[in-house]
KETI-726356 format. One record per residue: z, y, x of N, C-alpha, C in turn; residue in one letter. Coordinates in steps of 0.2 Angstrom, whole numbers, padded with zeros to 4 digits, always signed. Atoms other than C-alpha are relative to their C-alpha. Layout:
N
ZYXZYXZYXA
...
//
This chain:
338
+0007+0001+0000+0589+0572+0785-0002-0003-0007M
+0002+0003+0006+0580+0568+0769-0003-0007+0001S
+0002+0007+0000+0575+0551+0764-0007-0001+0002A
+0007+0001-0001+0559+0543+0770-0002-0006-0005F
+0001+0004+0006+0552+0534+0755-0006-0004+0001R
+0005+0005-0001+0542+0518+0758-0003-0003-0006W
+0003+0005+0005+0530+0507+0748-0002-0006+0004A
+0003+0007-0003+0526+0489+0753-0006-0002-0004V
+0006+0003+0003+0509+0483+0749-0001-0008+0003I
+0001+0007-0002+0508+0464+0750+0007-0003+0001G
-0007+0002+0000+0526+0457+0745+0000-0008+0002P
+0000+0007-0003+0525+0441+0756+0006-0001+0004G
-0006+0001-0004+0536+0433+0769+0001+0005+0005G
-0001-0005-0005+0533+0445+0783+0003+0007-0003I
-0003-0005+0003+0536+0459+0771+0007+0000-0002A
-0007+0001+0002+0553+0452+0766+0004+0002+0006R
-0003-0002-0006+0558+0454+0784+0000+0008+0001R
+0001-0007+0000+0552+0472+0784+0005+0003-0005F
-0005-0003+0005+0562+0476+0768+0007-0001+0002A
-0007+0001-0002+0577+0468+0775+0003+0004+0005A
-0002-0004-0006+0577+0479+0790+0001+0008-0003A
+0000-0006+0003+0575+0495+0779+0007+0003+0000L
-0007-0003+0001+0594+0497+0775+0003+0001+0007P
-0003-0001-0007+0598+0497+0794-0004+0006+0004H
+0003-0006-0003+0587+0512+0797+0002+0006-0004V
-0003-0006+0003+0594+0529+0794-0006+0004-0005A
+0005-0003+0004+0585+0537+0779-0005-0004-0004G
+0005+0004+0003+0574+0523+0775+0001-0002-0007A
-0001+0002+0007+0571+0519+0756-0006-0004-0002E
+0006+0003+0003+0560+0506+0748+0000+0002-0007L
+0000-0003+0007+0554+0514+0732-0005-0003-0004R
+0006+0003+0004+0538+0505+0727-0002-0007+0004W
+0003+0006-0002+0531+0487+0729-0006-0001-0004V
+0006+0001+0003+0513+0484+0726-0003-0007+0001L
+0003+0007-0001+0506+0467+0722-0004-0002-0006G
+0005+0002+0006+0493+0458+0711+0004-0003-0005R
-0004+0003+0005+0507+0448+0702+0006+0004-0001D
-0006-0004+0001+0519+0460+0694+0007-0003+0000M
-0006+0004+0000+0532+0447+0691+0003-0001+0008A
-0002+0002-0007+0532+0442+0710+0002+0007+0003R
-0002-0007-0003+0532+0461+0715+0007+0002-0002A
-0007-0002+0003+0547+0464+0704+0005-0004+0003Q
-0005+0005-0003+0556+0449+0711+0001+0002+0007G
-0001-0002-0006+0553+0455+0728+0004+0006+0000F
-0003-0006+0000+0559+0472+0724+0008-0001-0002A
-0007+0002+0002+0575+0465+0715+0004-0003+0006D
-0004+0003-0005+0579+0454+0730+0001+0005+0006A
-0001-0005-0005+0577+0469+0742+0005+0005-0001A
-0004-0005+0002+0588+0480+0733+0007+0000+0003A
-0006+0000-0003+0604+0485+0741+0005+0000-0006E
-0005+0000+0006+0620+0482+0731+0002+0007-0002P
-0002-0007+0003+0624+0497+0720-0006+0004-0001G
+0006-0005+0000+0606+0504+0721-0005-0004-0004H
+0005+0002+0004+0592+0503+0709-0006-0004+0004A
+0005+0003-0004+0578+0491+0715-0007+0004+0000P
+0006-0004+0000+0561+0498+0720-0004-0002-0006A
+0004+0001+0005+0548+0499+0707-0006-0004+0001Q
+0006+0004-0001+0534+0486+0705-0006+0003-0003A
+0006-0003+0003+0517+0493+0703-0006-0004+0002V
+0006+0004-0001+0499+0486+0702-0006+0004+0002A
+0006-0005-0001+0488+0502+0704+0001+0003+0006D
-0001-0003-0006+0485+0507+0721-0001+0008+0000L
+0001-0007+0001+0478+0524+0716+0006+0004-0003A
-0006-0003+0003+0493+0528+0705+0005+0000+0006G
-0006+0000-0006+0505+0523+0720-0002+0006+0005L
+0001-0005-0005+0496+0534+0732+0000+0007-0002L
+0000-0007+0003+0496+0549+0720+0007+0002+0000A
-0007-0002+0000+0515+0549+0721+0002+0005+0005Q
-0001-0005-0005+0520+0565+0729+0006-0002+0004P
-0007+0001-0004+0537+0558+0735-0002-0006+0005E
+0002+0006-0005+0528+0543+0745-0001+0003+0006L
+0001-0003-0006+0530+0546+0763-0003-0005+0005D
+0003+0004-0004+0524+0530+0771-0001-0007-0003G
+0002+0006+0003+0516+0513+0767+0000-0005+0005V
+0000+0006-0004+0519+0496+0775-0005-0005-0003Y
+0005+0004+0003+0504+0485+0773+0001-0007+0003I
-0001+0007-0002+0507+0466+0774-0004-0005-0004A
+0005+0004+0003+0492+0458+0766-0004-0004+0005T
+0004+0004-0004+0480+0445+0773-0004+0005+0004P
+0004-0005-0005+0470+0453+0788-0006+0003-0003H
+0006-0002+0002+0454+0454+0779+0001+0006-0005A
-0002-0005+0005+0462+0466+0766+0002+0007+0003Q
-0003-0006-0003+0469+0478+0779-0004+0006+0000H
+0005-0005-0001+0454+0489+0782+0000+0005-0006G
+0000-0005+0006+0452+0496+0764+0006+0003-0002D
-0007-0003+0002+0470+0498+0761+0002+0006+0004L
-0002-0006-0005+0473+0508+0777-0005+0006-0002V
+0004-0005+0001+0458+0518+0773+0002+0005-0006R
-0002-0004+0007+0464+0523+0755+0006+0003+0002Q
-0006-0004-0001+0481+0527+0762-0001+0006+0004C
+0002-0005-0004+0474+0538+0775-0003+0006-0004L
+0003-0005+0004+0463+0547+0763+0005+0004-0005L
-0005-0003+0005+0479+0550+0752+0005+0004+0004A
-0005-0003-0005+0488+0557+0768+0007-0003+0000N
-0006+0003+0000+0501+0544+0768+0000-0004+0007K
-0001+0004-0007+0508+0537+0785-0001-0007-0001A
+0001+0007+0000+0503+0519+0788+0003-0004+0006V
-0002+0005-0005+0512+0505+0797-0003-0006-0003L
+0004+0006+0002+0500+0490+0796+0001-0006+0004C
-0001+0006-0004+0504+0473+0801-0006-0002+0004E
+0005+0002-0004+0495+0466+0815-0004-0006-0002K
+0004-0005-0003+0480+0464+0818-0001+0006-0005P
+0002-0005+0004+0476+0481+0811-0006-0001-0005L
+0006+0003+0003+0459+0474+0806-0003-0005+0004V
+0002+0006-0004+0449+0459+0811-0005+0002+0006P
+0005-0001-0006+0437+0468+0823+0000+0007+0002N
-0001-0007-0003+0435+0483+0834-0004+0005-0004L
+0004-0005+0004+0421+0492+0823+0004+0003-0006A
-0004-0003+0006+0433+0493+0808+0006+0004+0003Q
-0005-0004-0003+0447+0499+0819-0002+0007+0002A
+0002-0007-0003+0437+0513+0827-0001+0004-0006E
+0001-0004+0006+0432+0519+0810+0007+0003-0003A
-0006-0003+0003+0450+0520+0804+0004+0005+0005L
-0002-0005-0005+0456+0528+0820-0003+0007+0000V
+0004-0006+0001+0443+0541+0818+0002+0004-0006E
-0003-0003+0006+0449+0544+0800+0006+0003+0001L
-0007-0002-0001+0467+0545+0805+0000+0007+0004A
+0000-0006-0004+0462+0559+0818-0003+0005-0005R
+0003-0005+0004+0451+0568+0805+0005+0003-0005Q
-0005-0002+0005+0465+0568+0792+0007+0002+0003R
-0006-0001-0004+0479+0570+0805+0006-0003-0004Q
-0005+0004+0003+0489+0556+0797+0002-0006+0005V
-0003+0005-0004+0500+0544+0806-0003-0007-0002F
+0002+0007+0001+0493+0526+0809+0003-0004+0006L
-0002+0004-0006+0501+0512+0819+0000-0007-0002M
+0000+0008+0001+0498+0493+0820+0007-0002+0002E
-0007+0002+0000+0515+0484+0818+0001-0005+0005A
-0001+0005-0006+0516+0476+0835+0008+0000+0002V
-0007-0001+0000+0535+0474+0833+0003-0002+0007W
-0002+0003-0006+0537+0464+0849+0001+0005+0006T
+0000-0005-0005+0534+0479+0860+0006+0005-0001R
-0006-0004+0001+0550+0487+0853+0006-0003+0001F
-0006+0004+0000+0562+0473+0856+0004+0002+0006L
-0004-0003-0005+0577+0478+0867-0001-0004+0006P
+0001+0004-0007+0574+0464+0880-0005+0002+0004V
+0005-0002-0004+0558+0471+0885+0001+0007+0003Y
-0002-0005-0004+0566+0487+0890+0003-0002+0007K
-0003+0002-0007+0575+0477+0904-0006-0003+0004I
+0006+0002-0004+0559+0468+0908-0004+0005+0003V
+0004-0005-0003+0550+0484+0910+0003+0003+0006Q
-0003-0002-0006+0563+0490+0922-0001-0004+0006T
+0001+0005-0006+0561+0474+0933-0007+0001+0002W
+0007+0000-0002+0542+0476+0933-0001+0007+0003L
+0001-0007-0003+0542+0495+0937+0004+0000+0007Q
-0004+0000-0007+0555+0492+0951-0003-0005+0004E
+0002+0006-0004+0545+0477+0957+0005-0005+0002Q
-0005+0005-0001+0559+0465+0956-0002-0006+0002A
+0003+0006-0002+0547+0451+0958-0005+0001+0005I
+0005-0002-0005+0536+0460+0971-0007+0001-0004G
+0006-0002+0003+0518+0462+0968-0002-0005-0006R
+0002+0004+0006+0511+0455+0951-0005-0005+0002L
+0005+0005-0001+0501+0439+0953-0003-0003-0006C
+0003+0004+0006+0499+0431+0936+0004+0000-0006G
-0004+0001+0006+0504+0429+0918-0002-0006-0004I
+0002+0006+0004+0505+0414+0907+0004+0001-0007Q
-0004+0000+0007+0510+0413+0888-0003-0005-0004S
+0002+0005+0005+0509+0401+0874+0003+0003-0007S
-0002-0001+0007+0511+0404+0855-0003-0005-0005F
+0003+0006+0004+0508+0388+0844+0005-0002-0005C
-0004+0003+0005+0514+0381+0828-0005-0005-0003F
+0004+0005+0003+0508+0367+0817+0000+0002-0007N
+0001-0002+0007+0501+0373+0800-0005-0006-0003A
+0004+0005+0002+0494+0358+0790-0006+0004-0003P
+0006-0003+0002+0476+0361+0786-0001+0001-0008F
+0001-0002+0007+0473+0370+0769-0006+0005+0000D
+0006-0004+0000+0455+0378+0767+0001+0007-0003P
-0001-0006+0004+0462+0391+0755+0006+0004+0003S
-0006-0003-0003+0477+0396+0766-0002+0006+0004S
+0002-0006-0004+0478+0413+0775-0001-0002+0007R
+0001+0002-0008+0478+0404+0792-0007-0003+0000V
+0006+0003-0001+0462+0394+0788-0006+0003-0004Y
+0005-0003+0004+0452+0404+0776-0004+0005+0004D
+0003-0006-0004+0438+0414+0785-0001+0006-0004P
+0001-0006+0004+0436+0426+0770+0007+0004+0000A
-0006-0004-0001+0454+0431+0774+0002+0001+0007L
+0000-0001-0008+0451+0432+0793+0005-0004+0003A
-0005+0005-0002+0461+0417+0796-0002-0002+0008G
+0001+0003-0006+0462+0408+0813+0006+0002+0004G
-0006-0001-0004+0475+0407+0827+0000+0006+0004A
+0000-0006-0005+0469+0421+0838+0002+0007-0004L
-0002-0006+0003+0471+0435+0825+0007+0000-0002L
-0007+0001+0003+0487+0428+0818+0005+0000+0005D
-0006+0001-0005+0497+0424+0833-0003+0002+0008I
+0003-0002-0007+0485+0426+0849+0001+0007+0001G
-0001-0008-0001+0487+0445+0847+0006+0001+0004I
-0006-0001-0004+0504+0443+0854-0001-0002+0007Y
+0002+0002-0006+0498+0434+0869-0003+0006+0004N
+0005-0005-0003+0485+0448+0872+0004+0007+0001L
-0003-0006-0001+0495+0463+0868+0006+0000+0005T
-0006+0000-0005+0510+0458+0879-0003-0001+0007M
+0004+0000-0006+0497+0454+0893-0001+0007+0002T
+0001-0007-0002+0492+0472+0892+0006+0004+0002R
-0006-0004-0001+0510+0478+0891+0003-0002+0007W
-0003+0002-0007+0515+0468+0907-0004+0004+0005V
+0004-0003-0006+0500+0475+0917+0001+0007+0000L
-0001-0008+0000+0504+0493+0911+0007+0001+0004Q
-0006-0001-0003+0522+0491+0917+0000-0001+0007Q
+0000+0002-0007+0518+0483+0933-0005+0004+0004A
+0006-0004-0004+0502+0493+0938-0001+0007-0002L
+0001-0007+0002+0504+0509+0928-0005+0000-0005G
+0005+0000+0005+0489+0505+0918-0003-0007-0001A
+0003+0007+0001+0480+0489+0911-0008+0001+0002C
+0008+0000-0002+0463+0487+0921-0004-0004-0005P
+0005+0004+0004+0448+0481+0912-0001-0007+0004E
+0001+0007-0003+0446+0462+0915-0007-0001+0003P
+0007+0001-0003+0432+0457+0927-0004-0005-0005L
+0003+0005+0004+0429+0442+0915+0005-0002-0005S
-0004+0003+0005+0436+0434+0899-0003-0007-0001I
+0003+0007+0001+0434+0415+0898+0004-0003-0006Q
-0003+0003+0006+0438+0406+0881-0003-0006-0002A
+0002+0006+0003+0438+0389+0874+0004-0002-0005S
-0005+0002+0005+0446+0380+0860-0003-0005-0005G
+0002+0005+0005+0444+0370+0844-0001+0004-0007M
+0001-0003+0006+0437+0376+0827+0003-0005-0006L
-0002+0003+0006+0444+0371+0810-0006-0002-0004A
+0006+0002+0004+0432+0363+0797-0002+0006-0004P
+0002-0007+0004+0432+0381+0789-0004+0004+0005T
+0003-0004-0005+0425+0388+0805+0004+0005+0004G
-0005-0005-0004+0440+0398+0811+0003-0004+0005V
-0003+0003-0006+0449+0395+0827+0007-0003-0002D
-0006+0003+0001+0463+0383+0826+0004-0001+0006Q
-0003+0000-0006+0466+0383+0844-0004+0004+0005R
+0004-0004-0005+0461+0395+0858+0004+0000+0007V
-0003+0000-0007+0464+0393+0877-0004+0006+0003C
+0004-0006-0003+0459+0409+0887+0003+0002+0007G
-0001-0003-0007+0459+0417+0904-0003+0006+0001M
+0003-0007-0002+0457+0435+0908+0001+0001+0008L
+0000-0001-0007+0453+0439+0926-0001+0007+0002N
+0000-0008-0002+0457+0456+0934-0001+0001+0007F
+0001-0001-0007+0454+0464+0950+0006-0002+0004P
-0005+0002-0004+0464+0458+0965+0002-0007-0001G
-0003+0007+0001+0465+0440+0960+0005-0001-0006G
-0006+0001+0006+0477+0443+0945-0004-0003-0006L
+0003+0003+0006+0474+0433+0930+0006-0001-0005S
-0004+0001+0005+0482+0430+0913-0003-0006-0004S
+0002+0006+0003+0481+0413+0905+0004-0001-0007Q
-0004+0001+0006+0486+0409+0887-0003-0005-0005F
+0002+0004+0005+0485+0397+0873+0004+0002-0007I
-0003-0001+0007+0488+0400+0854-0003-0005-0004C
+0002+0005+0004+0486+0387+0841+0004-0001-0007A
-0003+0001+0006+0490+0383+0823+0000-0008-0002V
+0000+0007+0001+0488+0364+0825+0004-0004+0005D
-0005+0003-0004+0502+0360+0837+0005+0004+0003G
-0006-0004-0002+0518+0366+0846-0001+0001+0008F
+0000-0002-0007+0521+0374+0863+0007+0003+0001A
-0006-0003-0001+0536+0382+0871+0001+0007-0002D
+0001-0007+0003+0530+0399+0865+0004+0005+0005N
-0003-0004-0005+0536+0407+0881-0005+0005+0004G
+0004-0005-0005+0530+0421+0893+0003+0000+0006L
-0002+0001-0007+0530+0419+0911-0004+0005+0004R
+0002-0005-0004+0527+0433+0924+0001-0001+0007I
+0000+0002-0007+0523+0428+0942-0001+0006+0005F
+0000-0005-0005+0526+0439+0957+0000-0003+0007G
+0000+0003-0007+0525+0437+0976+0007-0002+0002E
-0007+0002-0002+0544+0436+0977+0004-0003-0005R
-0004+0003+0005+0549+0428+0961-0004+0000-0007G
+0003-0001+0007+0546+0427+0942+0004+0002-0005H
-0004-0002+0006+0552+0433+0925-0003-0005-0005I
+0001+0005+0006+0553+0421+0910+0003+0002-0006S
-0003+0000+0007+0556+0423+0892-0002-0006-0004L
+0001+0007+0002+0558+0406+0885+0001-0001-0007N
-0001+0001+0007+0555+0401+0867-0001+0006-0004G
+0002-0005+0005+0547+0413+0855+0001+0007+0004E
+0000-0006-0003+0543+0427+0867-0001+0006-0004F
+0002-0005+0005+0537+0437+0852+0007+0003-0003S
-0006-0003+0003+0555+0439+0846+0006-0001+0005S
-0005+0002-0005+0565+0436+0862+0006+0005+0000A
-0007-0004-0001+0583+0442+0865+0003-0002+0007T
-0003+0001-0007+0585+0435+0883-0006-0001+0004Q
+0006+0000-0005+0575+0436+0899+0004-0003+0006A
-0002+0003-0006+0577+0427+0916-0004+0004+0006F
+0003-0002-0006+0574+0435+0933+0001-0005+0005L
-0001+0005-0005+0571+0422+0946-0003+0003+0007H
+0002-0002-0006+0570+0428+0964+0001-0005+0005R
+0000+0005-0005+0566+0417+0978+0006+0000+0004H
-0006+0000-0004+0582+0411+0987+0006+0002-0004G
-0005-0002+0003+0593+0418+0974+0002-0003-0007E
-0001+0003+0007+0602+0411+0958-0003+0005-0005P
+0003-0003+0005+0593+0416+0942+0005+0005-0003P
-0004-0005+0004+0599+0432+0933-0002-0001-0007L
+0001+0000+0007+0600+0430+0914+0003+0006-0003Q
-0002-0006+0003+0601+0445+0903-0001-0001-0008V
+0001+0000+0007+0604+0446+0884-0001+0007-0003Q
+0001-0006+0003+0598+0459+0873-0001-0001-0008A
+0001+0002+0007+0602+0455+0855-0003+0006-0005P
+0003-0005+0005+0593+0463+0840+0005+0004-0004L
-0005-0003+0004+0602+0476+0830+0000-0003-0007R
+0000+0004+0007+0596+0467+0814-0005-0006+0001F
+0005+0006-0001+0580+0457+0814-0006+0002+0004N
+0005-0002-0005+0569+0467+0826-0005+0005-0003G
+0005-0004+0003+0559+0476+0813+0002+0008-0001F
-0003-0006+0001+0571+0491+0813-0004+0005+0004E
+0003-0005-0005+0563+0499+0828-0007+0003-0001S
+0007-0002+0002+0545+0500+0822+0001+0004-0006E
-0001-0004+0006+0551+0507+0806+0003+0007+0002I
-0002-0007-0002+0561+0521+0815-0005+0004+0004E
+0005-0003-0003+0546+0524+0826-0005+0004-0005E
+0004-0003+0005+0535+0527+0811+0003+0006-0003T
-0003-0006+0003+0547+0538+0803+0000+0006+0004Q
-0001-0006-0005+0550+0549+0818-0007+0003+0002A
+0006-0002-0002+0532+0550+0823-0003+0004-0006C
+0003-0003+0006+0526+0554+0805+0004+0007-0001A
-0003-0007+0001+0540+0568+0803-0002+0005+0006R
+0002-0004-0006+0535+0575+0820-0007+0002+0000A
+0007-0002+0001+0517+0577+0814-0005-0004+0005G
+0004+0004-0005+0510+0564+0826-0005-0005-0004L
+0005+0004+0003+0495+0553+0822+0000-0007+0003I
+0000+0006-0004+0499+0539+0834+0007-0001+0004E
-0006+0001-0003+0514+0531+0842-0001-0001+0008S
+0001+0001-0008+0516+0532+0862+0002-0008+0001P
-0002+0008-0002+0523+0513+0861-0006-0004-0002V
+0006+0004+0002+0508+0506+0851-0005+0006-0002V
+0005-0005+0001+0495+0520+0853-0007-0003-0003P
+0007+0003+0002+0477+0518+0845-0004-0003+0005H
+0003+0004-0006+0470+0514+0862+0001-0007+0001A
-0002+0007-0001+0480+0499+0863-0003-0005-0005E
+0003+0004+0005+0475+0492+0846-0008-0001+0001T
+0007+0000-0001+0457+0496+0850-0002-0005+0006L
+0002+0004-0006+0457+0488+0867+0002-0008-0001A
-0002+0007+0001+0466+0472+0861-0005-0003-0005T
+0005+0003+0004+0453+0470+0847-0006-0001+0003L
+0006+0001-0004+0439+0472+0859+0000-0007+0004A
-0001+0006-0003+0446+0457+0869-0001-0005-0005W
+0000+0005+0005+0448+0447+0853-0007-0001-0003M
+0007+0001+0002+0430+0451+0848-0004-0004+0005D
+0004+0004-0005+0424+0444+0864+0002-0007+0000E
-0002+0007+0000+0434+0428+0863-0002-0003-0006I
+0004+0003+0006+0428+0425+0845-0007-0001+0001R
+0007+0001-0002+0411+0428+0851-0002-0006+0004R
+0001+0006-0004+0413+0415+0864+0001-0007-0004Q
-0002+0005+0004+0421+0403+0852-0005-0001-0006L
+0005+0001+0005+0407+0406+0839+0004+0001-0007G
-0003-0001+0007+0419+0412+0825-0002+0007-0002V
+0002-0006+0004+0412+0425+0813+0002+0000-0007R
-0003+0000+0007+0419+0430+0797-0005+0003-0005Y
+0006-0002+0005+0408+0432+0781-0001+0007-0002P
+0001-0007+0002+0412+0450+0779-0003+0004+0006F
+0002-0004-0007+0406+0455+0797-0008+0000+0000E
//
């Protein structure tokens, strides 16, 4: 099989994890790194180079990069507010796109990009790597086989403490900062995933209730939310950049519960607790760092001529953004570019 030649746009911390995973994916090659600072981009490329292989080429011109006939796919890891224009230009150049979550800051932008991907027949996927983790294959089986009986509720937390800096990616409204888009998306996308596995589809919520605390810059630094679904089913979550939590995911049923403790977004173990029985603990280690599966998915889908992934389809990206739009509306968070 011929090599799948990648470019990275935005050589930051999350992109380093992507680049580190590439050697663990058959046929994947990092060929270009696009950044505003050429020295930093070349340093990224040099650090990512495999022993005995030439490093990727650092470039500063997006149009020139997208004109490369050998370029197969682009991984976008810039701040959220910059995703939309970059994704659009990649799709117009007929380059497959794997874009860090959230795909864009709001539903309207995402709808336009999904329509463009369909028009151009080019692959586009939001990089929700958690949905690809091996441990969730096991949890999927438990839910589909109703190991805990009828689903009753979901709780999750994702919090860390980032010191306030108005110019940082987390707190700057011009960069689409805030806890919800940065980490709350994990709570919401995995809520949808659990409902899909347990019920066959994620129902529309009867109501969404959100409260929280805004940073001095006006972005959300803490969000507490509840989504209420038919049948008395609810999902409660908290996400924050001003404190810590256990960052676990708990799924409650009529005969027991499932828990993924500590960093459910990158979990490698899960517990099945059934009433009256000792808990069952399962381990599902990552092959490398967890990013390898979404890379493989992008390559396989793009080579097959697909425009979306069945694991993270466009409809999931749009639905999650619709929830986040409503939560931000309730909190009064609006970005200057909206």
